[in-house]
N, C-alpha and C positions, 0 to 999 in steps of 0.2 A: 504493500500499500504505499503510496507516495505522499509526500508531506501535504500537498495541496488537496488531498482526500480526508485530511483529519483536522478537526477543530482545534485551534491552539487553546491550551488551558486557560490563558489569560483572555480569551475572547469573551466578548459579552454573551455568546450564544453557547458557551462551553457548559457540559453538564453541572459542574461545581458552581459557575457563575448563575445559572438558572436556579439551582436550588436555593443559593443564597437569595435571588431576587424573590423567590416565591416565599421565603420564611419572612423577609422584611415586609413583605405585602400582607401577609397575614397578622403579623404585628400590628401594622398600620391600621388595618380594619377593625381589629378587636379594640384598638385604643379609641378610635374615633367613635365607635357605637357605644362605648363606657362614658367617654366624654358628653356625648349627646344626652344620654340618659341623666346624667349629673346636672347637665345645663338646664334642664326642665324647672329645677328649683329657682332659678334666676328669673324665670319669665314672669313671676307676679309683681317683681321689684322692677325689672328693666325692660320687660316686653321682648319680644322676637327681635326687633331691629337693634335694640340696645344691647342685648346680649351677643348678638353676632358681632357689633362693632366692637365690643369690649374683648370679646374672645379673640376676634382676628387681629385687632391692634395689639393687645398683649403678646401675641404670638408673633407678630411682626417684629416688636422690639426686641423679644429674647432672641429671634433668630437673627436680627441685625447685629446685635450686641455679641453673639457667640461668634458668628462667621464673618462680619464685617465685609459684606458682599461688594461693596462699592470700591474694593481695592482692585487695581488691574485695568480700570477703564473698560469702555464699551465701544463696539462698532454699532451702525446702523441695525444690521440684521439681528444682533443680539437684544438690543433695545425692542425691537418689533415683536420678537419672540416673548420676551419678557412681559411687555404689556399685553399681549393676547392671552398668555398664560395666567396672568395675574387677575386680568378681568373675568376670565371664566372662573377662576377660583373663588374670586368675591361673590359673583352672581350665584354660584353654586351654593355656597355657604348662606347667602341671604335667603335665597328662596327655599332651601330646605328648611331653615328655621321657622321661615314664615308658614311653611307647611306643618311643621312639627306643632306650632301653636294651635292648629285646628284639626289634626287627625293624628292617630295613635302612631308611634315611633315604627312599629313593625310594617305598618301600611305605608307609612311615608317613604321608607327605605325600598319598598318593594316597588312603588310606583316609581320612584327616582332611579332604579336600576333599568329602567326601560332605555335610557340613554346609552351606557355602555353595552346593554345585550344589543341593541340596534346596531352599534358600531361594531361588535364582534359578528354579526350576522354579514353586514356589508364588507367585511374585511376578509371573511373566510373563503378559503379555496379548497379545502379538503373535507371528504365526507364526515371523518370522524369529529371535526369539530364542529360541525352542523348537528351530530347527534348529542354531543356535550351541551350545545345550545338549548336543543330541544328538551333535554332533560332538566337544565336550569329554569327553563319557561316553564315546565310544568310543576316545578317545585315553587316558583313565585306564584303561579296560579292558585296553588293550594293555599299559599299564605295570604292571598287577597281574601278580605273580609266577603261572606256571601250572606244572601238572604236579608232578613231585617236590618242587620247591622250595617250593610253595605248602603241601603236607603238612607242612613243617618250620616253619611260621609258629607263632610263640607265640601261642596264642589269646588270653592276657591281653594281650600286646602289641598284639594286632588290636582287643581291647575298648577298651583306653586310646586308640588312635587314634580309633576310632569316636566315643567319648566327647570327644575334642579336637575332633572335626568338629562336634558338636553345640555345644560351648561357641564355636566360631568362628562360627556362624550367630547364635548370641546377641551375641556381640561385634559383629558387623556391626548388628544391630538396635539395640542398646543403644549402640553407638558413635554412630550416626546421631543418636539422641536426645540425647546429651549434646552433640554437636557443633552442633546446632541452639540449644542454650540457653547455649553459653559458645565463646569462641574454642577452635579445635581443639587449640593446643599447650596451653592451661590444662588442659582436658579430659583429654588424654593424660598430663599429668604428674599430676593427682590420680588418674586411674584406675591410674596405675603405682603410685602410695603406696597405693592399696587392694589392688592385686595383690600388692605386697610384704608386707602385713600378713597375706595369707592364706598365701603360701608360705613365709615366713620361719621360722615356728615349726615347720612340717613338715621343712624342710631342717635345722634345728638338731636336731630330734628323730632324723633319721636319721643325721646325721654325729657327733653327739655334740660332742667339743670341738674337731673341726676346723674348724668354722666360727667357733669363739671363740679360735682358736690364731693370734696376731699373726704369729708367725715363720712358719706355713705360708700364711697369707693374704698376706704380702708376697711370698712365692716366686710364688704363682700369680696375683697382682694384676693384672700386665700382660695375661696371656692372658684372665682374667676380665673385665677393663674392655674389651678388643676385643670379646669375646663379647656384653658389656652393650651396647655401642654398636651393633654390627652387627644384633643379634637383638631388641633392645627399643627403646632410646632413638631412633635414626633411624628404623627402619620403622614404629613405631607412631604416630610423630609425623607423618611422611608420610602414613601411611593416614588418619589423621584429617582431613587436608588434602583427601584424596582423597573421604573418606565425605561431607564437607560439600557436594561438587560434582557427585557421582555418585548417579544413582537406585539402590536396593538391587540391582535386577535387573541393572544394568549392572554395578555393584561385584562382584557375586556371579559373573558370567560371566568377567570379566577376571580375577577369581582363578584361573581354569581354567588359566592358565599356571604355577601353582604346582607342581603334580607335574614339568613338563618342567625348571623350574629347579632342583628338587630332583635330579632326575637328572644334569643338568649340573653341579650342586655336587658332586655324589658323585664324577663324572669328574675333576673339577678338583682336590679336596680329598682325596678318599679313593682315588683312582685306581679308580674301578669303572668298566671298559668297558662301553659300551652296544651291545646286539646291533642288528641292522636292524630287527627288530620294534620296539624301544624308540625307535629313532630315528624311525619310522614314527608312534610314539606323540607323541612331541616334536613333529613335523609338525603332527599333527591338533589337539593342545592349542593350539600356537600359532597356527594358522589360524583357531581358534575364537575366541582373542583377539583377533585383528587384525579378523576379521569384526564382533565385537561392539563394538570400537572404532568402526570406518567408521559403523555403524548407531547409535551412542549417542545421536544428537541426538533430543530429545523433541520432538514435535509441539506447537505453541503451545497448542492447546487442553487438552493433558494437562498443563501445567506448573501446579504449586501455586501459590496465590495469595500 
């Protein structure tokens, strides 16, 4: 076997690199769902917009202080990529929290996942990928509320969740572009600063003086910092690492575990009991993720130059 027919161990698509990317992605998803559950306690005080603004702003400050992403300068292509990535990141957070204020966490995540699922379907070229998508879709359908409960869903909340799904798909696309032009941690730090510049004015507009009240901010700061770390700073940095190493279709299919993690997070933090049908949905989605991970290797002839 010649050297040209073997993936280099340092290649982004080498088996060890793929395994590392998958692990970081799973940690990111678990973190963000736990943070979303905890963030609900801030809604009565700050509202959805205020909570989003405080969370994203704190995450942006932490990432900027740690990575100092402004060092090294920028070219026009990098600036454009980071702006698009940051705007997608900000709108995804904003619309998801607006949805979360109106519909349950598991439902919001299930609807939001329509974005990456559609992206996976559009970018898939192999039959096996289509099978994993179908299995994940079946699990999502089982997680969807049916019967009388579905009739009680807030249509505005549903629309916000679907909008978050579209932003999620754009986040994947623009995040990959940004991570190819600069280090993943630098891209996530700059993207979070752009996202904060989008949502902070909206949060101040909704909450008025609350976000500018030092006494109130000191009271909620510990919880807000925890939410910022779990929901923004940690997962988005890890996702940028995964985005750099995984093809778009593999990344999208792996994200199919998100509704299952949301349901489990609701059980742990919000004491939401799962029905047997919902546990079956968890099994379907987890099986799709495992299957996708097992078939994540790309034939050498399909590798980018």
